VEXROLO-327502 format. One record per residue (C-alpha): residue in one letter; y, x, z. Coordinates in steps of 0.1 Angstrom, whole numbers, padded with zeros to 4 digits, always signed. Layout:
<pts>
aYXZ...
</pts>
This chain:
<pts>
x+0172-0191+0046x+0142-0174+0030x+0146-0149+0002x+0127-0171-0022x+0150-0201-0014x+0180-0179-0018x+0169-0167-0052x+0161-0203-0063x+0196-0215-0053x+0212-0186-0070x+0193-0193-0102x+0203-0230-0100x+0239-0221-0094x+0240-0197-0123x+0224-0223-0145x+0251-0248-0136x+0278-0223-0144x+0263-0214-0177x+0260-0250-0186x+0296-0256-0177x+0306-0226-0199x+0286-0239-0228x+0302-0274-0224x+0337-0258-0223x+0330-0239-0255x+0314-0268-0275x+0336-0296-0263x+0367-0276-0255x+0368-0291-0220x+0394-0275-0197x+0378-0262-0165x+0393-0274-0133x+0405-0249-0106x+0374-0257-0086x+0351-0249-0115x+0369-0217-0122x+0367-0207-0085x+0330-0214-0085x+0325-0193-0116x+0345-0164-0101x+0327-0166-0068x+0293-0165-0085x+0304-0136-0107x+0316-0117-0077x+0284-0124-0058x+0264-0112-0088x+0283-0079-0088x+0275-0074-0051x+0238-0083-0057x+0235-0057-0085x+0247-0030-0061x+0225-0040-0032x+0192-0047-0050x+0184-0010-0046x+0186-0012-0009x+0213-0004+0017x+0226+0031+0014x+0260+0049+0013x+0260+0047-0025x+0252+0010-0027x+0276+0002+0001x+0305+0018-0017x+0297-0001-0049x+0294-0034-0030x+0327-0031-0010x+0349-0045-0037x+0329-0077-0043x+0323-0082-0006x+0360-0079+0002x+0367-0105-0025x+0341-0129-0012x+0354-0126+0024x+0391-0125+0014x+0394-0098+0041x+0420-0071+0046x+0392-0045+0051x+0354-0044+0048x+0329-0019+0061x+0291-0016+0060x+0271+0001+0087x+0234+0009+0090x+0211-0002+0118x+0222+0027+0140x+0258+0019+0138x+0266+0047+0114x+0293+0040+0088x+0281+0038+0052x+0314+0029+0035x+0347+0011+0042x+0376+0001+0021x+0400-0003+0006x+0407+0034+0005x+0444+0030-0001x+0448+0008+0030x+0458+0021+0064x+0438-0006+0081x+0409+0018+0089x+0432+0045+0103x+0429+0057+0139x+0403+0044+0162x+0395+0013+0142x+0365+0029+0126x+0350+0038+0160x+0357+0002+0173x+0341-0012+0142x+0310+0010+0147x+0306-0001+0182x+0309-0037+0171x+0284-0031+0143x+0258-0015+0167x+0263-0044+0192x+0258-0070+0165x+0226-0054+0153x+0213-0051+0189x+0222-0087+0197x+0212-0102+0163x+0244-0123+0162x+0280-0121+0154x+0304-0100+0175x+0341-0108+0174x+0366-0083+0189x+0402-0094+0191x+0429-0066+0192x+0403-0038+0191x+0429-0011+0191x+0458-0027+0210x+0488-0047+0199x+0503-0018+0178x+0473-0018+0154x+0475-0037+0121x+0440-0050+0129x+0441-0082+0149x+0404-0088+0148x+0370-0072+0139x+0341-0095+0129x+0307-0078+0129x+0280-0098+0113x+0244-0085+0115x+0224-0079+0083x+0188-0091+0089x+0159-0085+0066x+0124-0097+0075x+0136-0106+0110x+0148-0070+0116x+0184-0058+0119x+0190-0034+0091x+0228-0030+0094x+0261-0049+0098x+0289-0062+0077x+0322-0056+0095x+0354-0074+0084x+0388-0064+0096x+0417-0089+0095x+0454-0087+0101x+0453-0122+0116x+0432-0143+0139x+0401-0157+0120x+0395-0194+0121x+0362-0213+0120x+0363-0214+0082x+0368-0177+0079x+0340-0169+0104x+0317-0193+0085x+0324-0177+0052x+0318-0142+0066x+0285-0154+0081x+0274-0168+0047x+0283-0136+0029x+0264-0115+0054x+0234-0138+0049x+0237-0133+0011x+0238-0095+0016x+0208-0097+0039x+0188-0116+0012x+0196-0089-0014x+0185-0062+0010x+0153-0081+0018x+0145-0085-0019x+0151-0047-0023x+0126-0041+0005x+0101-0064-0012x+0105-0046-0045x+0100-0013-0027x+0070-0026-0009x+0054-0038-0041x+0060-0005-0058x+0044+0013-0028x+0015-0011-0029x+0010-0005-0067x+0010+0033-0061x-0014+0029-0032x-0038+0008-0054x-0037+0035-0081x-0044+0062-0055x-0073+0041-0041x-0087+0036-0076x-0086+0074-0082x-0104+0079-0050x-0131+0056-0062x-0138+0076-0094x-0175+0081-0090x-0184+0114-0073x-0218+0108-0089x-0201+0110-0123x-0182+0142-0115x-0214+0158-0101x-0235+0147-0131x-0209+0157-0156x-0206+0192-0142x-0244+0195-0140x-0247+0184-0176x-0222+0209-0187x-0241+0236-0168x-0273+0227-0186x-0256+0235-0220x-0241+0268-0210x-0272+0288-0221x-0287+0265-0247x-0255+0254-0265x-0224+0274-0254x-0201+0257-0279x-0211+0223-0268x-0205+0233-0232x-0170+0245-0240x-0162+0212-0257x-0175+0193-0227x-0155+0214-0203x-0123+0206-0223x-0132+0168-0223x-0138+0169-0185x-0105+0187-0179x-0086+0163-0201x-0104+0133-0184x-0095+0145-0149x-0059+0154-0159x-0053+0119-0172x-0070+0102-0143x-0050+0121-0117x-0017+0122-0135x+0016+0117-0116x+0031+0093-0142x+0039+0056-0137x+0019+0025-0130x+0014+0016-0167x+0000+0032-0198x-0007+0025-0234x-0040+0010-0245x-0043+0039-0270x-0041+0065-0241x-0065+0045-0220x-0090+0043-0248x-0086+0080-0255x-0095+0088-0219x-0125+0064-0220x-0137+0083-0251x-0137+0115-0231x-0157+0097-0203x-0182+0083-0227x-0186+0117-0244x-0196+0132-0211x-0220+0103-0203x-0236+0105-0238x-0242+0143-0233x-0260+0134-0201x-0281+0104-0213x-0285+0113-0250x-0294+0085-0274x-0304+0061-0246x-0267+0053-0243x-0251+0036-0274x-0214+0028-0276x-0198+0004-0300x-0160+0003-0303x-0139-0023-0322x-0101-0020-0317x-0075-0038-0338x-0048-0012-0348x-0020-0036-0340x-0028-0036-0302x-0030+0001-0297x+0006+0001-0284x+0000-0027-0258x+0010-0017-0223x-0015-0023-0194x-0020-0011-0158x-0030+0026-0156x-0068+0030-0152x-0074-0007-0160x-0103+0000-0184x-0120+0030-0167x-0136+0009-0139x-0148-0017-0164x-0165+0010-0186x-0179+0030-0158x-0194-0002-0143x-0209-0011-0176x-0225+0023-0181x-0239+0025-0147x-0249-0012-0145x-0265-0011-0179x-0284+0021-0173x-0293+0017-0136x-0325-0004-0141x-0332+0000-0178x-0327+0037-0183x-0306+0030-0214x-0284+0004-0230x-0255-0005-0253x-0219-0006-0242x-0195-0027-0265x-0157-0023-0261x-0136-0047-0281x-0098-0050-0282x-0085-0078-0305x-0052-0094-0313x-0047-0130-0302x-0012-0141-0310x+0011-0131-0281x-0018-0115-0262x-0043-0087-0265x-0079-0095-0254x-0101-0067-0242x-0137-0070-0233x-0163-0045-0221x-0199-0057-0224x-0233-0041-0215x-0268-0053-0221x-0280-0043-0186x-0298-0063-0160x-0270-0088-0154x-0268-0110-0123x-0270-0145-0109x-0237-0163-0119x-0239-0182-0086x-0229-0150-0067x-0196-0150-0086x-0186-0185-0078x-0170-0173-0046x-0146-0154-0068x-0157-0120-0055x-0160-0096-0084x-0176-0071-0061x-0207-0093-0061x-0216-0076-0094x-0237-0050-0075x-0272-0050-0088x-0299-0062-0063x-0317-0029-0059x-0305-0011-0028x-0304+0023-0044x-0284+0010-0074x-0260-0009-0050x-0251+0023-0031x-0243+0042-0063x-0223+0015-0081x-0203+0000-0053x-0173+0022-0060x-0170+0010-0095x-0172-0026-0084x-0145-0021-0058x-0125-0007-0088x-0129-0041-0106x-0113-0059-0077x-0085-0034-0077x-0079-0039-0115x-0080-0077-0110x-0053-0076-0083x-0031-0053-0104x-0034-0074-0135x-0024-0105-0116x+0005-0087-0099x+0018-0074-0132x+0013-0104-0155x+0005-0135-0133x-0026-0153-0122x-0035-0162-0158x-0043-0126-0165x-0070-0116-0141x-0105-0104-0150x-0130-0128-0164x-0167-0121-0158x-0196-0136-0179x-0231-0127-0168x-0266-0139-0163x-0299-0125-0149x-0313-0103-0177x-0285-0112-0200x-0261-0083-0193x-0225-0085-0181x-0193-0090-0200x-0159-0084-0183x-0127-0093-0201x-0090-0091-0196x-0061-0107-0214x-0029-0086-0216x+0005-0099-0230x+0018-0078-0258x+0052-0078-0242x+0064-0086-0207x+0099-0079-0194x+0099-0051-0168x+0065-0038-0178x+0068-0005-0197x+0053+0030-0197
</pts>
């Protein structure tokens, strides 16, 4: 069973139970024993899932032991990692894990992980042991053995018992796989931010420092101010904080960037800013606007030697709409029909080599917007030859799980 199907079935089951509870409350219908058993099983499974959604570890294994023992109706339950090392076993007050039972369970767990199938050991420690059977069920996530669920029983397990243990192990495996997917997504998000930082134009850094140097003798006070702006810009861009930021913080950093660019280009670069106060607290992916503004500056100035950049953030009901527009050379819209935002490179070879990093950044931002908010929230590009370029994004004012 795939993790997506497992999640869907779990959601459907929870919905059925919630509907049943609502029916009982509103119509005072008495739940049958079967309905109560289903509710209790789902509640117990939910407790186990909560413990295991952070991954399989000694801490999560200890927290999941109680619910797993209830689900399997076992005398004892243990969780082992992929190497056969014991993570946790219980119940603590029971003598069922005394003596060599733990070692026998570890061997069975390692065997189950290696074989990828259930291992049943009858009388693992002889007839004097209270354990009549050990059932080791492998835990498999993404087709890889990640551990084993071992159940100890004081009686011989029948087919029904073995089937129930197999289903519980499959459920545990699904939770571990979902935890791995969450961790992979977090690692991917961090990697994309690191890639975006690496794409911050070296040309901009060189030109900014060169501009500051030019003011050292002619206008020392201006040079000091620019040094502070440059330091604050780099501190924000390379911060170690999370994946999201406030629109107000992003705009503040963009103001530093534009201050440095205006010092370089002088009056040939004009910036217009319109921001609705009520959207300043909107949360968006970190460094989501920087590539858009850098692209607009460089695209607008590359062929014309000057231009106007317009940044607008407006309130649209449940969303915030942000646009960055330049009056540069624009491009043929046909090149964008393939869906490749990186096609925004200007036709001149020299300009293309200088601006490619910013455009790769646009694809990065598009991916992160869609990952955070869904496919309805990617970048939208409006351009034409000689008509400039307008890049917009729509960000929800609130989205569960998305916070600074």
